[in-house]
Each structure stands twice: as C-alpha cells, then as structure tokens.
C-alpha positions, 0 to 999 in steps of 0.5 A: 534595344531590340531588333524587330523582324517581319518575315513574309508577313501577310494579313487578311481579315476574310482569308481571301483578300490580303491587306498586307502582302508579303512584307519582309523587313528588319528594323535595327536596334536603336533605329528610328524606322518610319512607315509612310504611305497614303491613308488605308495603305496598311501602316497602322495594321502593321504597327498593330501586328507588331504590338499584338493588337492584330493577329498575323495571318501568315509569316513570322514576327521576331522581337529580339530574335524570339518568335512573337506571333502568339505572345500577348501584348503585355509580354512583348516588352514594348510601349505604344503611343496612339493618335488620340493620346488615350489619356484618362480624363479623371486622372492627373497627369502623374497618374496617367503617366504611371498608369499600368506600372503597378501591373509590372510590380514596380514599387511606388517609390520607383514609379514616382522616380520614373515619373519625375524623370520623364516629366522633367525630360518632357517639360511636364514637371509643373503639370503633374497635378493637372487633369488632361482637360487643363492641358494643350494638345502638345502637352497632352501629347507629351503626357502620352510620350511620358507614359511610354517612356516610364515603362523603360521598354526598348521598343516604342510604337507610334501611330500618327501621334502628331496628326491632331496638332497644328502645323507649328506644334507638329514641327516642334514635336517632330524635333522633340520626339527625334531628340528623345529617341536618340537620347534614350536609344530606343527602337522606334517604329513611327507611322505617318501619312505625312511624307515631311515627317518621314523625311525629317525624322527617319533613319530609314523608312518604308513606303507602302501602297495598297498593303505592298512595300514599295521601297526601303531606305534612307530618306535622301536615297529614296528621294534621289532614287525612287524605285517607281513612279508611285514613290517618285510622286509620293515623296517630295513637296511638290512631287516629282514632275512625270510625263509619258513621252517617246524616245527616238535614238537620242531624242526625247519627244514630247507630245507638244512636238518639242524635242530634247537631245540626250547626250546619253542614249537609252537602250534601243529597245525602249521607245516609250518612257515615263520621264521624271524631274524634280521641281528644283531641277527646272531652271530659268534659262540663261543666255547660251543654255539649251532651253524651251519656252513655256507658258506660266499657268500659276505662280506661288510666291512663298517667301523663301521660294517661288513655285511656278506651274507651267504648261508642258503640253495642253494636258500636262502641267509641270512645277518648277521650284526657284529659290527666292521671290520671283515676279512671274505673271500668269500667261507669261512665256518664260525660257526654261532649261533642264539639265539632262542628268536631272532626268529619271526614266521609268518603264511604262509599268512604273518601275525605274529604268536600271541605268547609271543615275547621278547622285545629287546629294553627293555630287557624283555619279553612282552606278546601279 
C-alpha cells in the first residue's frame, strides 16, 4: 500500500489558463478515493498526472513519500484501467492479462501463476484462450482489471471504467470492484462523472468543478453537509431543491408570498439566502402540521418510491420523494410540510452558512 499526495498542484496547457487550480489532497494507503464531477472538470487530467501521462505545471506529487513529478510511468509502481479497456484484439485473454509482465523480468511460471490467480478471482478461468471479440462488455472489463491486478502494484488508477456498460452490469461491476479493492488492500483512485458510483463506492471522495476542488469527505458527510450550492445540486438523485429567498427576522419569505416561520433565527445581517432541502424531507402534511398547499406539475411512480414535482412559485419547481406508490394527479393541490431542521442555508455567493446543522444520518445535532 502507498500514500499519494498532491501539494498545490496546477496544470496548464498554454502557461496562461489553468485547467487544475491549486489542488492539495492526501490519499491514504488502502483507501478507495473517488474523483467525481461533471464532464470536463479535470478528473481524468488529475489521474493522468498521477500516472505520469501528463506533466505537472507546478506543485508536487508524492507517491509513498517520494517526489514523483519527473518519474516515468514505469517507475511509479502503479497500474491503470482505462475507459476503453485497451485490450489487444489479436491476443488471447491470457496474453492480454500477462502483457507487460515480461518487462518486469518475471519468469513465465510466475506470470502464469499470477494470471490464473487473477482469472479465478474475476471468473475468467474458462475464457483464458478466448479473444476479446468473443467476450461481453463485462468480461472485457474484467480482463482489464485482471491485467491491473497481476502487476501486484500497490496503487490502481481507474478512469471511468464502467461508462460503456449498461445500467444493470454497471451496478454489478461496482460491487465487484469494491470487493476486489478491499480483498487486495490496494490504494485505488477512481474517476467518474456518475455521482451514484461515487456515493456507493468511495471511502472518501473529492468533488471537482471547473478544475477546482469543491469539497473532500466521506459520501454521507458530503450529502448531508454540502459546502456550497454546486455540491448540493450535484450530489443526490434527484438533486437538492434550491431557491433564493428573503429573510425577515424569523420568517422565511418565498416569492409566492408564502412565509414560513423559523424557530431558530439566522444572523440579523442576512436578509437574502439560498435555501435548500432534500426531496426526501418534503412530506405530505398530516392534520395539525404546519403546511402549505402546492400544485402538482408532475408525478413519477417508480415502484419503490414516487417523485412528485410541485410548483413552489410560478418560476420554481421543487421535487418531493415519497416512499411507496402514490396516486397523485397533475394539477392536484396537495398539503405539504417541511421540518425546518431539514433546511440548509447558503450565502448568495453559494457557500453554506456557518451555523449548527442537524446530522440526519446520526439522528443528533452536530455543531460546526
């Protein structure tokens, strides 16, 4: 196992405009670390800098405590799995798995032993004499994984390895990769634009936007305590509902003229906030609840849950997520309630307000 450290790293292709801005992060030995963000945010560039396929404009890369900025890829003691698998079509599965081991001066007997171990681990034993064209997408992905495993490198880098697979196979491979990483105890850095992959696989993750790190942390910490409106809207399916509203003493004033009383007051200097609430915290009101009435504009019954889109104002629609199957009709007016402790508040600049926020995962309050 090895630790990876990026210290004040910048990347520019023209020496003027940075595509990666002041990135500092420490990836612990044996950690499953996920880089997640929208397409074009710099995830793959960071991975390629760690691999040695891209140069670092400024800053330091340390692998196992040794500066690696100028080390060639072959000297970094890591393996990489690409999005397109990068298998050789004219070679068998066995030859693809062991390809490159001869450069490490490993005996043919040792190569065969490693190949058999990796094939058994990934369910490829019956396909060792097949060519890649004879395999399914999931099997080809396993071959690429096996090729990374046989190197016995303590670090494995993965660049959106599941994006070419269908949804069912992606879910299966997510579980397999995570179990494999735990079994081998390797440090894994995984790139994806799919926040579901990030939430389900990561020990810790980093959210990126336009080359700038937005937040580091465990998936549930980021979900419950997003540092800004970008993270709040990017993590979560459906995303957090957000709206810019006014504050008057202990009243939250919506554009529609609706007001909601807050039992805890925001700082008196704040008169305008962006308020956010997760879809699962918007409930159908029961008798005696403080509530407001809203018009349903869409309803999606998904079997295990129902997503109800309602009109907050003429220009703003929010989504509620209810467990089970609900018979809700478009145009229907329904009474809704939101526990005020579910609200998150953000400055107009998008940063979250610094005040006590409940921890829903732990069921108790945490103070920032």
